[in-house]
MIDREN-371443 format. One record per residue (C-alpha): x, y, z; residue number from 1; residue in one letter. Coordinates in pm, 1 decimal. Each point is the difference from the previous one (the first is absolute). Layout:
       east      north         up   pado   miti
          X          Y          Z    NUM      A
...
//
This chain:
       east      north         up   pado   miti
      -16.6       -0.1      -44.8      1      X
      171.4      332.6      -70.9      2      X
       55.3      244.9      265.8      3      X
     -222.5      248.5     -166.0      4      X
     -285.5     -285.1       22.2      5      X
      111.3      -66.6      398.8      6      X
      -39.0      391.8       53.9      7      X
     -373.5      -19.2     -123.6      8      X
     -120.0     -290.2      173.5      9      X
      138.2      111.6      309.2     10      X
     -129.2      349.4      -63.9     11      X
     -369.9     -145.3      -74.7     12      X
       48.4     -180.8      342.5     13      X
       54.9      312.9      165.8     14      X
     -314.8      158.7     -162.4     15      X
     -218.3     -249.9      -85.8     16      X
     -258.1      282.3     -105.7     17      X
       17.8      325.0     -164.6     18      X
     -246.2      225.4       44.9     19      X
     -121.8      154.0     -306.0     20      X
     -149.3      381.0      -30.5     21      X
     -164.1      127.9     -293.1     22      X
       -7.4      373.8      -16.6     23      X
     -228.3      223.0     -171.4     24      X
       84.8      340.6      -46.0     25      X
     -322.6      250.6      -45.6     26      X
       45.1      306.4     -199.2     27      X
      114.5      295.5      242.8     28      X
      110.2     -258.1      216.0     29      X
      198.8      135.7      329.2     30      X
      361.7      -55.5      -34.4     31      X
       72.8      -27.6      360.6     32      X
     -274.8     -285.7       61.4     33      X
      155.5     -227.5     -274.4     34      X
      339.0       62.2       52.8     35      X
      -28.1      -83.5      365.0     36      X
     -189.3     -279.9       -5.0     37      X
      210.8     -162.6     -285.6     38      X
      391.5      151.7      187.9     39      X
     -156.6     -217.8      298.0     40      X
      -48.1     -333.0     -184.6     41      X
      320.6       55.6     -173.4     42      X
      202.8       33.5      300.6     43      X
     -148.8     -279.1      185.8     44      X
       18.5     -232.9     -326.4     45      X
      367.5      -24.0       25.0     46      X
      311.1      -13.8      216.7     47      X
      271.4      322.9      -20.1     48      X
      -28.4      200.0     -252.3     49      X
     -100.6     -194.6     -273.1     50      X
     -311.1       46.0      -49.3     51      X
     -127.1     -306.1     -194.6     52      X
     -337.7     -142.1       32.5     53      X
       89.4     -315.1      212.5     54      X
     -304.6       26.3      279.7     55      X
     -259.0      215.3     -235.1     56      X
      -35.8       71.4     -328.6     57      X
     -163.9      314.3     -115.7     58      X
     -152.7       52.8     -386.7     59      X
     -188.4      345.8      -96.1     60      X
     -289.8     -102.3     -231.9     61      X
     -193.5      209.3     -200.3     62      X
     -265.2        7.6     -251.6     63      X
      294.2       57.3     -273.3     64      X
      339.5      107.4      -28.8     65      X
      -62.5      374.0       -9.9     66      X
      176.7      175.9      256.7     67      X
     -180.7      112.3      347.0     68      X
       13.5      361.6       77.3     69      X
       31.8       75.6      406.5     70      X
     -136.8      290.9      145.2     71      X
      340.9      149.8        8.6     72      X
       45.9      -47.5     -367.7     73      X
      242.5     -298.4        5.9     74      X
      -95.6     -290.8     -230.6     75      X
       44.9     -371.3       56.3     76      X
      -72.3     -256.2     -267.2     77      X
     -176.4     -351.6      138.4     78      X
      226.2     -290.1      -64.5     79      X
     -295.4     -239.0     -115.9     80      X
     -380.8       14.3     -112.4     81      X
     -339.4     -109.5      184.8     82      X
       -0.5     -269.4     -269.8     83      X
      349.4     -103.9       93.0     84      X
      -44.9       -3.3      333.5     85      X
      142.7     -280.7      235.8     86      X
     -135.8     -102.5      291.5     87      X
       36.1      238.4      313.7     88      X
      -48.0      -48.2      359.9     89      X
      -59.8      374.7       38.5     90      X
     -157.2      227.6     -239.6     91      X
       89.0      392.3       96.8     92      X
     -171.4      280.6     -163.7     93      X
      150.3      314.1       68.7     94      X
     -206.6      342.7      -40.9     95      X
       76.6      366.2        7.9     96      X
     -168.2      325.8     -120.0     97      X
     -377.6      -46.4      -51.2     98      X
      -86.6      314.0     -143.0     99      X
      251.8       15.4     -303.5    100      X
      -56.8     -222.3     -321.1    101      X
     -130.3     -340.4      -26.4    102      X
      -47.4     -240.3      272.9    103      X
       14.1     -393.8      -26.1    104      X
      -76.7     -166.5     -347.7    105      X
     -308.0     -202.8      -44.1    106      X
      312.8     -285.4      -97.5    107      X
      189.4       91.5      376.3    108      X
     -334.5      -66.0      136.2    109      X
      -91.6     -315.9     -180.3    110      X
      371.4     -113.5      126.1    111      X
      -97.8       61.8      363.1    112      X
     -310.8     -175.9      -26.0    113      X
      184.5     -321.6     -153.7    114      X
      304.8       42.0      235.2    115      X
     -306.6      -20.4      299.8    116      X
      -80.5     -336.2      -92.8    117      X
      340.9     -101.7       37.6    118      X
      174.9     -124.3      348.2    119      X
      168.8      358.7      -55.5    120      X
      -54.9      270.8      275.6    121      X
      -81.8      340.4     -153.4    122      X
      190.9      318.0      155.5    123      X
     -146.1      341.6      -90.8    124      X
      276.0      281.9       61.8    125      X
      -74.9      355.6       70.9    126      X
     -334.3       56.2     -246.0    127      X
       63.2     -363.1     -126.2    128      X
     -273.8      -80.1      238.4    129      X
     -246.0      177.5     -205.2    130      X
       91.2     -191.7     -298.3    131      X
     -113.3     -307.3      178.5    132      X
     -318.6      106.7      119.0    133      X
      -61.6       94.5     -352.5    134      X
       91.3     -339.2     -106.1    135      X
     -242.6     -114.3      208.1    136      X
      202.5     -235.3      230.7    137      X
       16.2      177.9      311.2    138      X
     -385.2      -96.0      107.7    139      X
        6.2     -115.7      363.8    140      X
      335.7      105.3       64.9    141      X
      122.2      333.8      183.9    142      X
      187.6      248.0     -197.9    143      X
      256.3      241.2      146.7    144      X
       78.2      320.0     -178.4    145      X
      166.3      331.0       83.9    146      X
     -174.1      260.8      221.1    147      X
       61.1      212.7     -287.0    148      X
     -213.1     -228.0     -250.1    149      X
     -248.5      -60.5      218.7    150      X
     -262.2      224.6     -163.1    151      X
      124.5      -76.2     -342.7    152      X
     -105.3     -390.3       99.6    153      X
     -368.9       82.4      148.0    154      X
      -86.3      193.6     -312.0    155      X
      150.1     -268.3     -246.2    156      X
     -148.2     -274.0      171.5    157      X
     -280.5       87.3      240.7    158      X
     -127.7     -368.2       -8.0    159      X
      302.6      -87.2      183.5    160      X
     -112.5      -53.8      364.0    161      X
      166.9      262.4      218.9    162      X
      121.1     -265.4      262.8    163      X
      166.4     -140.5     -237.2    164      X
      251.1      296.6      -62.9    165      X
      259.8       86.8      196.6    166      X
      195.5      291.0       -1.0    167      X
      156.1       35.6      288.8    168      X
      270.0     -271.4      -29.4    169      X
      301.3      -69.7     -211.8    170      X
     -119.2     -329.0     -180.1    171      X
     -241.2     -273.1       63.1    172      X
       35.2     -348.9      -63.2    173      X
     -327.5     -198.5      -55.1    174      X
       46.1     -331.4     -103.4    175      X
       74.9       18.4     -366.7    176      X
        8.0      350.5      -59.5    177      X
      247.0      232.6      141.8    178      X
      -64.2      422.7      -34.7    179      X
      245.3      238.3       65.9    180      X
      -29.7      362.0       88.6    181      X
      321.1       76.4     -223.4    182      X
      351.8      186.9       38.5    183      X
      209.0     -120.1      270.6    184      X
     -268.7     -241.2       93.9    185      X
       67.4     -207.1     -288.8    186      X
      340.0     -121.6      168.0    187      X
     -173.9     -102.8      292.0    188      X
     -273.7     -211.0     -198.3    189      X
      286.9     -135.4     -197.6    190      X
      136.4      -95.0      349.6    191      X
     -282.1     -166.4      136.3    192      X
      -59.0     -193.0     -333.6    193      X
      391.9     -128.7      -14.0    194      X
      -27.7      -79.2      416.5    195      X
     -273.0     -292.4     -117.8    196      X
      238.0     -187.4     -215.7    197      X
      389.6      128.0      108.9    198      X
      197.3       -9.2      320.4    199      X
      -79.7      332.6      213.8    200      X
      391.5       59.3       20.7    201      X
       34.2       37.8     -381.2    202      X
     -288.3      263.5      -39.0    203      X
      112.1      182.2      299.7    204      X
      389.1        7.7     -174.6    205      X
     -227.6      134.1     -305.4    206      X
     -162.2      236.1      189.6    207      X
      298.8      122.8      111.2    208      X
      151.7       44.1     -311.1    209      X
     -256.5      253.6      -64.2    210      X
       40.5      173.6      325.5    211      X
     -318.8      -95.4      135.1    212      X
       32.2      -74.8      344.9    213      X
     -284.3     -256.7      -14.1    214      X
     -328.9      -63.0     -189.3    215      X
     -301.6      107.9      133.6    216      X
     -282.3     -238.2       56.9    217      X
     -326.0       38.7     -198.8    218      X
     -196.0      145.5      323.5    219      X
      271.2      308.5        3.3    220      X
     -205.8      298.8      -58.9    221      X
       46.1      254.0     -311.0    222      X
      170.7      286.9       48.9    223      X
     -282.2      217.4      -15.2    224      X
       41.4      375.4      -15.1    225      X
       27.1      142.1      336.9    226      X
     -312.1       24.3      238.4    227      X
     -173.7     -239.3     -286.1    228      X
      -97.9     -300.1      223.2    229      X
     -144.4     -294.7     -197.6    230      X
     -351.7       19.3      255.2    231      X
      -62.2      386.1      -82.3    232      X
     -354.1       41.9     -226.9    233      X
       49.1      -67.3     -371.3    234      X
     -117.8      376.5      -29.9    235      X
      276.3      112.9      235.7    236      X
      274.5     -210.4     -156.9    237      X
     -123.1      126.1     -342.5    238      X
       30.7      357.4      136.9    239      X
      341.4      -42.4      134.1    240      X
      113.2     -193.2     -314.1    241      X
      -96.1      368.2     -193.5    242      X
      148.3      214.3      251.6    243      X
      324.6     -151.5      -68.4    244      X
      -57.9      -42.3     -375.7    245      X
      -57.8      413.2       23.4    246      X
      264.1      136.8      260.6    247      X
      148.8      241.2     -231.1    248      X
     -309.1      153.8     -100.8    249      X
     -247.7      -70.0      267.1    250      X
     -404.1     -126.9      -74.6    251      X
     -229.8      228.1      150.1    252      X
     -260.6     -152.5      252.4    253      X
     -278.3       53.8     -242.6    254      X
      217.6     -161.4     -309.8    255      X
       94.4     -336.2      237.0    256      X
     -367.4      -32.0      127.9    257      X
     -110.0       28.5     -364.4    258      X
      265.2     -263.7     -114.6    259      X
     -112.4     -245.9      292.7    260      X
     -379.7       31.8      -94.7    261      X
      -83.4      133.4      363.8    262      X
     -118.0      336.3      134.3    263      X
      258.9      188.9      212.6    264      X
     -151.0       -9.2      304.1    265      X
      -32.5     -397.1      -38.9    266      X
      374.3       16.8      -90.8    267      X
       68.9      217.2      324.0    268      X
     -181.8     -253.7      184.4    269      X
      188.3     -267.2     -119.2    270      X
      359.2      110.6       79.2    271      X
     -115.8      150.5      319.9    272      X
     -118.2     -426.2      119.5    273      X
      308.7     -168.6     -156.3    274      X
      295.8      236.6       53.9    275      X
     -106.7      305.3      238.0    276      X
       79.6      245.6     -239.3    277      X
     -194.7      230.2     -248.5    278      X
      115.2      -93.8     -387.6    279      X
      177.8      353.2       13.5    280      X
      249.5     -111.4      277.5    281      X
       39.0     -303.9      -83.7    282      X
       92.4       91.1     -345.8    283      X
      276.7      232.9      180.0    284      X
      160.6     -230.0      187.7    285      X
       20.0     -213.1     -328.6    286      X
      197.1      286.6     -156.8    287      X
      245.2       80.3      276.7    288      X
       65.3     -357.1       14.5    289      X
       91.4       42.4     -329.0    290      X
      216.8      290.5       32.7    291      X
      142.8     -121.5      324.7    292      X
      129.5     -330.5     -201.5    293      X
      145.8      222.8     -307.4    294      X
      191.5      202.4      276.9    295      X
      200.2     -287.2       94.3    296      X
       12.3     -214.8     -318.9    297      X
      100.7      304.7     -253.1    298      X
      196.5      345.6      -15.4    299      X
     -299.3      134.8     -139.1    300      X
      -34.0      365.6      124.2    301      X
     -294.2       76.8      251.2    302      X
     -196.6      212.8     -260.6    303      X
       20.0     -254.6     -263.6    304      X
     -163.2     -263.6      308.2    305      X
     -257.7      228.4       60.7    306      X
      -94.4       29.3     -364.8    307      X
       41.4     -369.4      -46.9    308      X
     -216.8      -42.1      285.2    309      X
     -325.4      222.4      -56.8    310      X
      145.6      318.9      237.0    311      X
      -57.3      346.6     -177.3    312      X
      374.3       53.1      133.1    313      X
      326.0      -97.2      203.7    314      X
     -141.7      247.8      267.7    315      X
     -368.3     -168.9       12.3    316      X
      202.3     -346.5       31.3    317      X
      179.9      142.5      263.0    318      X
     -255.5       97.4      178.2    319      X
     -253.2     -327.7      -23.3    320      X
      367.2     -194.7       52.1    321      X
       57.5      162.5      368.2    322      X
     -370.3      -80.4      112.8    323      X
       43.2     -371.7     -124.9    324      X
      347.3      -28.3      106.2    325      X
      133.3      279.8      237.6    326      X
      274.9       94.4     -220.5    327      X
       85.5      170.9     -317.1    328      X
       57.4     -231.3     -326.2    329      X
      341.7       58.0       14.0    330      X
       65.7      -48.6      361.3    331      X
     -212.8     -353.7      -90.2    332      X
      249.8      -66.3     -243.1    333      X
      304.0       82.4      175.0    334      X
      -72.9     -205.6      302.0    335      X
      -96.0     -308.5     -215.9    336      X
      294.1       40.0     -254.0    337      X
      292.0       96.0      211.4    338      X
      191.6      128.7     -342.0    339      X
     -287.3      205.3     -136.2    340      X
      233.2      292.5       16.8    341      X
      178.0     -126.2     -259.4    342      X
     -264.6      -28.5     -249.8    343      X
       16.9      233.3     -322.1    344      X
     -162.7      259.1        5.8    345      X
      -25.1      141.6      314.3    346      X
     -351.3       -2.7      145.7    347      X
     -110.4      308.7      108.8    348      X
     -167.1       -8.8      380.0    349      X
     -393.5       50.7      -26.2    350      X
     -203.8      102.9      291.2    351      X
//
């Protein structure tokens, strides 16, 4: 028996079953979600820095071999078509932008339905979960979506039982369906999948190489915006999201109420009940939190930060900032950023 053949036999003995992943990229998919998932597969699949598909393999499949454009503009060409696809243990659908260009094609939905009839587990990453629902393969399963896309999901799929929609967790594993909120959580869900089949030490090592301390469990909460708790009334949740999306040009209370299809009085009553504050006070705190973050994470001037956060000028921000934090913006920056005096340009003190 040749050395090559001996090596192959020994390798198969050590790795009796290689996990097979088929990855479908939807138009305008999120590159972070895709790369995080596949990079953990790559690192956990082999020893050293070889990146060979030893413990698991991955194939990018598509309707045809036309490159698929990510939301950032990068294009990736499928390796094989749906008709050429082999058998998979996991079929991963990676989504992204919802309001830019076409969504999953009829052929893609048909492929998803065909895979649902096999022993494969279907995985929806980011808005890939939307495609699973559109394909009709999520009936009776819980589905995880990002808090940011919660209302998009509800509007597109009003027939889905609200108790089956999970928007406050990183991912959900429900038998042969796995859905993930996207972003960094794609690494976490890849780790959870691998831990079913691969030694924990191998997965932990792959996570460390990616500079991830440890994988989050599926019941770990999504990083909601500051002050936005999962249990908040749906109308209040949506109002807070609108406030965050219009920090630079704050919506008036009548505009906010109109978008939510409630009266101003009803909105004020809901906010007081849920948060103990009026909508105006809550919006002001969101803008001040954003300003405080910019002060310690950038070298932008106070005047620039004031404009970005919806304040009329630096003096206006300074007055509101003192009420909230008990110090001026520059004092806040200096006490939390020791090297702030080295920033250029020099920032004028605001009183």
